[in-house]
C-alpha positions as a Markdown table, in Angstrom:
| # | Residue | x | y | z |
|---|---|---|---|---|
| 1 | Met | 185.1 | 84.8 | 69.7 |
| 2 | Lys | 186.1 | 85.2 | 73.4 |
| 3 | Lys | 189.1 | 87.4 | 72.5 |
| 4 | Lys | 186.9 | 89.5 | 70.2 |
| 5 | Ser | 184.3 | 90.1 | 73.0 |
| 6 | Glu | 187.1 | 90.9 | 75.5 |
| 7 | Gly | 188.5 | 93.4 | 72.9 |
| 8 | Ile | 185.1 | 95.1 | 72.5 |
| 9 | Trp | 184.6 | 95.2 | 76.3 |
| 10 | Lys | 188.1 | 96.9 | 76.7 |
| 11 | Ala | 187.2 | 99.4 | 74.0 |
| 12 | Ile | 184.0 | 100.2 | 75.8 |
| 13 | Gln | 185.9 | 100.7 | 79.0 |
| 14 | Tyr | 188.4 | 103.1 | 77.4 |
| 15 | Ile | 185.5 | 105.1 | 75.8 |
| 16 | Leu | 183.8 | 105.4 | 79.2 |
| 17 | Val | 187.0 | 106.4 | 80.9 |
| 18 | Ile | 187.8 | 109.0 | 78.3 |
| 19 | Gly | 184.2 | 110.3 | 78.4 |
| 20 | Ile | 184.3 | 110.7 | 82.2 |
| 21 | Ala | 187.7 | 112.4 | 82.0 |
| 22 | Ile | 186.4 | 114.9 | 79.5 |
| 23 | Ile | 183.4 | 115.6 | 81.7 |
| 24 | Phe | 185.6 | 116.3 | 84.7 |
| 25 | Ala | 188.0 | 118.4 | 82.5 |
| 26 | Ile | 185.3 | 120.7 | 81.2 |
| 27 | Pro | 185.2 | 123.0 | 84.3 |
| 28 | Phe | 189.0 | 123.4 | 84.1 |
| 29 | Ile | 188.9 | 124.1 | 80.4 |
| 30 | Trp | 186.2 | 126.7 | 80.8 |
| 31 | Met | 188.2 | 128.3 | 83.7 |
| 32 | Leu | 191.2 | 128.6 | 81.4 |
| 33 | Ser | 189.1 | 129.9 | 78.6 |
| 34 | Thr | 187.5 | 132.6 | 80.7 |
| 35 | Ala | 190.9 | 133.6 | 82.2 |
| 36 | Leu | 192.2 | 134.2 | 78.6 |
| 37 | Lys | 189.2 | 136.4 | 77.6 |
| 38 | Ser | 188.5 | 140.1 | 78.1 |
| 39 | Gln | 185.9 | 141.1 | 80.6 |
| 40 | Lys | 183.8 | 142.5 | 77.8 |
| 41 | Glu | 183.8 | 139.2 | 75.9 |
| 42 | Val | 182.9 | 137.3 | 79.1 |
| 43 | Leu | 179.9 | 139.5 | 79.7 |
| 44 | Thr | 178.4 | 139.0 | 76.3 |
| 45 | Ser | 175.5 | 136.7 | 75.9 |
| 46 | Thr | 177.2 | 134.5 | 73.4 |
| 47 | Leu | 178.9 | 131.5 | 75.0 |
| 48 | Ser | 182.2 | 130.6 | 73.4 |
| 49 | Leu | 184.9 | 128.2 | 74.6 |
| 50 | Phe | 187.7 | 129.8 | 72.5 |
| 51 | Pro | 188.5 | 133.5 | 73.2 |
| 52 | Lys | 188.6 | 135.9 | 70.3 |
| 53 | Asp | 191.8 | 137.5 | 71.6 |
| 54 | Leu | 194.2 | 136.1 | 74.2 |
| 55 | Tyr | 194.5 | 138.3 | 77.3 |
| 56 | Leu | 197.6 | 136.8 | 79.0 |
| 57 | Lys | 197.9 | 140.0 | 81.0 |
| 58 | Asn | 195.0 | 138.7 | 83.1 |
| 59 | Phe | 197.3 | 136.4 | 84.9 |
| 60 | Ala | 199.8 | 139.2 | 85.8 |
| 61 | Asp | 196.9 | 141.4 | 86.9 |
| 62 | Ala | 195.4 | 138.7 | 89.0 |
| 63 | Trp | 198.7 | 137.9 | 90.7 |
| 64 | Asn | 199.4 | 141.6 | 91.4 |
| 65 | Ser | 196.0 | 142.4 | 92.8 |
| 66 | Gly | 195.9 | 143.4 | 96.4 |
| 67 | Ser | 197.7 | 141.1 | 98.8 |
| 68 | Phe | 197.3 | 138.0 | 96.6 |
| 69 | Pro | 201.1 | 137.0 | 96.6 |
| 70 | Arg | 201.1 | 137.3 | 100.4 |
| 71 | Met | 198.0 | 135.2 | 100.7 |
| 72 | Phe | 199.6 | 132.6 | 98.4 |
| 73 | Phe | 202.7 | 132.5 | 100.5 |
| 74 | Asn | 200.6 | 132.1 | 103.7 |
| 75 | Ser | 198.8 | 129.1 | 102.2 |
| 76 | Val | 202.0 | 127.5 | 101.3 |
| 77 | Val | 203.5 | 128.0 | 104.8 |
| 78 | Val | 200.3 | 126.8 | 106.6 |
| 79 | Ala | 199.6 | 123.8 | 104.3 |
| 80 | Phe | 203.3 | 122.6 | 104.4 |
| 81 | Cys | 203.7 | 123.0 | 108.2 |
| 82 | Val | 200.4 | 121.3 | 109.0 |
| 83 | Ser | 201.3 | 118.4 | 106.6 |
| 84 | Val | 204.7 | 117.9 | 108.2 |
| 85 | Gly | 203.3 | 118.2 | 111.7 |
| 86 | Gln | 200.6 | 115.6 | 111.0 |
| 87 | Ile | 203.3 | 113.3 | 109.6 |
| 88 | Leu | 205.4 | 113.6 | 112.7 |
| 89 | Thr | 202.6 | 113.2 | 115.2 |
| 90 | Ser | 200.9 | 110.4 | 113.3 |
| 91 | Ala | 204.1 | 108.4 | 112.7 |
| 92 | Leu | 204.8 | 108.5 | 116.5 |
| 93 | Ala | 201.3 | 107.7 | 117.6 |
| 94 | Gly | 200.7 | 105.1 | 114.9 |
| 95 | Tyr | 203.9 | 103.2 | 115.8 |
| 96 | Ala | 202.8 | 103.2 | 119.5 |
| 97 | Phe | 199.4 | 101.7 | 118.6 |
| 98 | Ala | 200.8 | 99.2 | 116.2 |
| 99 | Lys | 204.0 | 97.9 | 117.8 |
| 100 | Met | 203.9 | 98.7 | 121.5 |
| 101 | Asn | 201.9 | 97.2 | 124.3 |
| 102 | Phe | 200.5 | 99.5 | 127.1 |
| 103 | Phe | 197.4 | 99.6 | 129.3 |
| 104 | Gly | 194.2 | 100.5 | 127.6 |
| 105 | Lys | 195.7 | 100.6 | 124.1 |
| 106 | Asn | 192.6 | 99.3 | 122.3 |
| 107 | Thr | 190.3 | 101.5 | 124.3 |
| 108 | Ile | 192.3 | 104.6 | 123.6 |
| 109 | Phe | 192.5 | 103.8 | 119.9 |
| 110 | Ser | 188.7 | 103.3 | 119.7 |
| 111 | Ile | 188.2 | 106.7 | 121.4 |
| 112 | Leu | 190.7 | 108.2 | 118.9 |
| 113 | Leu | 188.7 | 106.8 | 116.0 |
| 114 | Ala | 185.6 | 108.4 | 117.5 |
| 115 | Val | 187.3 | 111.8 | 117.2 |
| 116 | Leu | 187.1 | 111.4 | 113.4 |
| 117 | Val | 183.4 | 112.3 | 113.5 |
| 118 | Val | 184.0 | 115.5 | 115.5 |
| 119 | Pro | 184.5 | 118.5 | 113.1 |
| 120 | Leu | 186.6 | 121.5 | 114.1 |
| 121 | Gln | 183.5 | 123.7 | 114.0 |
| 122 | Met | 182.2 | 121.9 | 117.1 |
| 123 | Ile | 185.3 | 122.8 | 119.3 |
| 124 | Val | 186.3 | 126.0 | 117.7 |
| 125 | Ile | 185.1 | 128.2 | 120.6 |
| 126 | Pro | 187.3 | 126.7 | 123.3 |
| 127 | Ile | 190.2 | 126.7 | 120.8 |
| 128 | Tyr | 189.6 | 130.3 | 120.0 |
| 129 | Leu | 189.5 | 131.3 | 123.7 |
| 130 | Met | 192.8 | 129.4 | 124.4 |
| 131 | Phe | 194.5 | 131.1 | 121.4 |
| 132 | Ser | 193.1 | 134.5 | 122.5 |
| 133 | Lys | 194.6 | 134.1 | 126.0 |
| 134 | Ala | 197.9 | 133.0 | 124.6 |
| 135 | His | 197.9 | 135.9 | 122.1 |
| 136 | Leu | 198.1 | 133.6 | 119.1 |
| 137 | Ile | 195.1 | 135.1 | 117.2 |
| 138 | Asp | 196.2 | 136.4 | 113.8 |
| 139 | Thr | 199.4 | 134.4 | 113.7 |
| 140 | Tyr | 200.6 | 131.4 | 111.8 |
| 141 | Trp | 200.4 | 129.3 | 115.0 |
| 142 | Ala | 196.6 | 129.8 | 115.1 |
| 143 | Leu | 196.3 | 128.4 | 111.6 |
| 144 | Ile | 198.7 | 125.5 | 112.1 |
| 145 | Leu | 198.2 | 124.2 | 115.7 |
| 146 | Pro | 194.5 | 123.1 | 115.4 |
| 147 | Asn | 195.2 | 120.5 | 112.8 |
| 148 | Val | 198.8 | 119.6 | 113.5 |
| 149 | Ala | 197.6 | 116.2 | 114.9 |
| 150 | Asn | 194.9 | 114.2 | 113.2 |
| 151 | Ala | 193.2 | 110.9 | 114.1 |
| 152 | Phe | 193.0 | 109.8 | 110.4 |
| 153 | Gly | 196.8 | 110.1 | 110.1 |
| 154 | Ile | 197.4 | 108.1 | 113.2 |
| 155 | Tyr | 195.0 | 105.4 | 111.9 |
| 156 | Leu | 196.8 | 105.4 | 108.5 |
| 157 | Tyr | 200.2 | 104.8 | 110.0 |
| 158 | Arg | 198.9 | 102.3 | 112.5 |
| 159 | Gln | 197.4 | 100.2 | 109.8 |
| 160 | Phe | 200.5 | 100.5 | 107.7 |
| 161 | Tyr | 202.9 | 99.6 | 110.5 |
| 162 | Ser | 200.7 | 96.6 | 111.3 |
| 163 | Thr | 201.5 | 95.1 | 107.9 |
| 164 | Ile | 205.3 | 95.1 | 108.8 |
| 165 | Pro | 206.3 | 91.8 | 110.5 |
| 166 | Met | 207.0 | 92.0 | 114.2 |
| 167 | Ser | 210.1 | 89.9 | 113.6 |
| 168 | Leu | 211.7 | 92.9 | 112.1 |
| 169 | Asn | 211.3 | 94.8 | 115.4 |
| 170 | Glu | 212.7 | 91.8 | 117.3 |
| 171 | Ala | 215.7 | 91.5 | 115.0 |
| 172 | Ala | 216.5 | 95.2 | 115.5 |
| 173 | Gln | 216.2 | 94.9 | 119.3 |
| 174 | Ile | 218.6 | 92.0 | 119.3 |
| 175 | Asp | 221.0 | 94.2 | 117.4 |
| 176 | Gly | 220.7 | 96.8 | 120.2 |
| 177 | Ala | 218.3 | 99.2 | 118.6 |
| 178 | Asn | 215.8 | 101.0 | 120.9 |
| 179 | Gln | 212.2 | 101.9 | 120.0 |
| 180 | Trp | 213.2 | 105.4 | 118.8 |
| 181 | Gln | 215.8 | 103.9 | 116.4 |
| 182 | Ile | 213.4 | 101.2 | 115.2 |
| 183 | Leu | 210.8 | 103.8 | 114.3 |
| 184 | Trp | 213.0 | 106.3 | 112.4 |
| 185 | Lys | 215.5 | 104.0 | 110.9 |
| 186 | Ile | 213.3 | 101.0 | 110.0 |
| 187 | Met | 209.5 | 101.6 | 110.2 |
| 188 | Phe | 209.3 | 105.2 | 109.0 |
| 189 | Pro | 211.4 | 104.7 | 105.9 |
| 190 | Asn | 209.3 | 101.7 | 104.9 |
| 191 | Ala | 206.1 | 103.7 | 105.4 |
| 192 | Arg | 206.8 | 106.0 | 102.4 |
| 193 | Pro | 203.4 | 105.4 | 100.7 |
| 194 | Ala | 201.6 | 106.3 | 103.9 |
| 195 | Thr | 203.7 | 109.3 | 104.4 |
| 196 | Leu | 203.2 | 110.7 | 100.9 |
| 197 | Thr | 199.5 | 109.8 | 101.1 |
| 198 | Leu | 199.0 | 111.7 | 104.3 |
| 199 | Phe | 201.1 | 114.7 | 103.1 |
| 200 | Met | 199.1 | 115.0 | 99.9 |
| 201 | Leu | 195.6 | 114.7 | 101.6 |
| 202 | Thr | 196.6 | 117.1 | 104.3 |
| 203 | Phe | 198.2 | 119.7 | 102.0 |
| 204 | Ile | 195.2 | 119.7 | 99.7 |
| 205 | Ala | 192.8 | 120.0 | 102.7 |
| 206 | Glu | 194.7 | 122.9 | 104.2 |
| 207 | Trp | 195.2 | 124.6 | 100.9 |
| 208 | Asn | 191.4 | 124.6 | 100.4 |
| 209 | Asp | 190.5 | 125.5 | 104.0 |
| 210 | Leu | 188.6 | 128.7 | 104.5 |
| 211 | Phe | 187.2 | 128.2 | 108.0 |
| 212 | Lys | 190.3 | 128.7 | 110.1 |
| 213 | Pro | 191.4 | 131.9 | 108.3 |
| 214 | Ile | 187.9 | 133.3 | 108.9 |
| 215 | Val | 188.0 | 132.5 | 112.6 |
| 216 | Phe | 191.6 | 132.9 | 113.6 |
| 217 | Thr | 192.8 | 135.8 | 111.4 |
| 218 | Thr | 191.9 | 139.5 | 111.5 |
| 219 | Ser | 194.5 | 141.3 | 109.3 |
| 220 | Glu | 194.8 | 141.0 | 105.5 |
| 221 | Glu | 198.4 | 140.0 | 105.7 |
| 222 | Met | 197.6 | 136.8 | 107.5 |
| 223 | Arg | 194.8 | 135.7 | 105.2 |
| 224 | Thr | 195.2 | 132.7 | 103.0 |
| 225 | Ile | 194.8 | 132.1 | 99.2 |
| 226 | Gln | 191.1 | 131.3 | 99.5 |
| 227 | Phe | 190.5 | 134.8 | 100.7 |
| 228 | Gly | 192.3 | 136.0 | 97.6 |
| 229 | Leu | 189.3 | 135.2 | 95.4 |
| 230 | Ser | 187.2 | 137.8 | 97.3 |
| 231 | Ile | 189.5 | 140.5 | 95.9 |
| 232 | Phe | 187.8 | 140.1 | 92.5 |
| 233 | Gln | 184.3 | 140.1 | 93.9 |
| 234 | Glu | 182.8 | 143.5 | 94.7 |
| 235 | Gln | 179.3 | 144.3 | 95.9 |
| 236 | Tyr | 177.7 | 144.7 | 92.5 |
| 237 | Thr | 180.3 | 143.5 | 90.0 |
| 238 | Thr | 182.7 | 140.6 | 89.6 |
| 239 | Asn | 185.8 | 140.6 | 87.5 |
| 240 | Tyr | 185.4 | 137.1 | 86.1 |
| 241 | Thr | 188.5 | 137.1 | 84.0 |
| 242 | Leu | 190.8 | 137.9 | 86.9 |
| 243 | Leu | 188.7 | 135.7 | 89.2 |
| 244 | Met | 189.3 | 132.7 | 86.9 |
| 245 | Ala | 193.0 | 133.5 | 86.5 |
| 246 | Ala | 193.3 | 133.6 | 90.3 |
| 247 | Ala | 191.4 | 130.3 | 90.6 |
| 248 | Leu | 193.9 | 128.7 | 88.2 |
| 249 | Phe | 196.7 | 129.8 | 90.5 |
| 250 | Ile | 194.9 | 128.1 | 93.3 |
| 251 | Thr | 194.0 | 124.9 | 91.4 |
| 252 | Val | 197.2 | 124.1 | 89.5 |
| 253 | Pro | 199.4 | 123.4 | 92.6 |
| 254 | Val | 197.1 | 120.8 | 94.1 |
| 255 | Val | 196.4 | 119.2 | 90.7 |
| 256 | Leu | 200.1 | 118.8 | 90.1 |
| 257 | Leu | 200.6 | 117.5 | 93.6 |
| 258 | Phe | 197.9 | 114.9 | 93.0 |
| 259 | Ile | 199.3 | 113.9 | 89.6 |
| 260 | Val | 202.8 | 113.4 | 91.1 |
| 261 | Gly | 201.6 | 111.5 | 94.2 |
| 262 | Gln | 198.6 | 109.5 | 92.8 |
| 263 | Lys | 200.7 | 106.3 | 92.6 |
| 264 | Tyr | 201.7 | 106.5 | 96.3 |
| 265 | Tyr | 198.2 | 107.6 | 97.2 |
| 266 | Val | 196.7 | 104.4 | 95.8 |
| 267 | Glu | 199.5 | 102.3 | 97.2 |
| 268 | Gly | 199.2 | 103.9 | 100.6 |
| 269 | Leu | 195.4 | 103.4 | 100.9 |
| 270 | Ser | 195.5 | 99.8 | 99.5 |
| 271 | Ser | 198.3 | 98.8 | 101.9 |
| 272 | Thr | 196.3 | 99.9 | 104.9 |
| 273 | Gly | 193.3 | 97.7 | 104.0 |
| 274 | Met | 191.1 | 100.6 | 103.0 |
| 275 | Lys | 188.9 | 100.5 | 100.0 |
């Protein structure tokens, strides 16, 4: 009887999970359906999930519209560079807070955590003025530097390094390794879940960011992929088929990244004591 009730409960769980998955998948399915239709069919009053005729040309037209390929390239460069930058700075600072002793360490770390509640929008004016004086406006540097270091990344590495026994550091020091060698040859390789977690979260955040390109760029060739969607939205009309095709180009990379890295994402968060 107990086994039967457990089987029923598992079946209910599977049904709920499948149902929730379908609900979350509906927007993506509708996006794909719209991207495969003609503009005339989209504008009809009859709602239909399946297109009457497949317009695969929409994807080519969306990709070749305006500076869309350039914007896609800019997003890849910015998201990748910011992600790598955060990994490097966070790995260094996280190691210092986890394994090194210095005056005011706990106080500085507490202040660092407080920075998490300060959004970029609150400090964008002084950053803009500094970039303007350094002639960095409308360059990759203006899109990369504001987020190249992140308090959350430092916290993530600090928590992960704290789970590694201090005896490992002491053994390496006895063998003649310095702090730099301990970090890059022992600690950092063992922090793969934290590294991949931070890379994935940062890449997705930068890929979806629209605020920095609005503030720090002035020319179309420095715009990012989020600006690309505005190409298909005019003052009085919107080309929904090309808009949905472009949205798929934007969505697919981050979805694939999450699918590939979800195992390390869960492992990275669970190993740092976060729920």
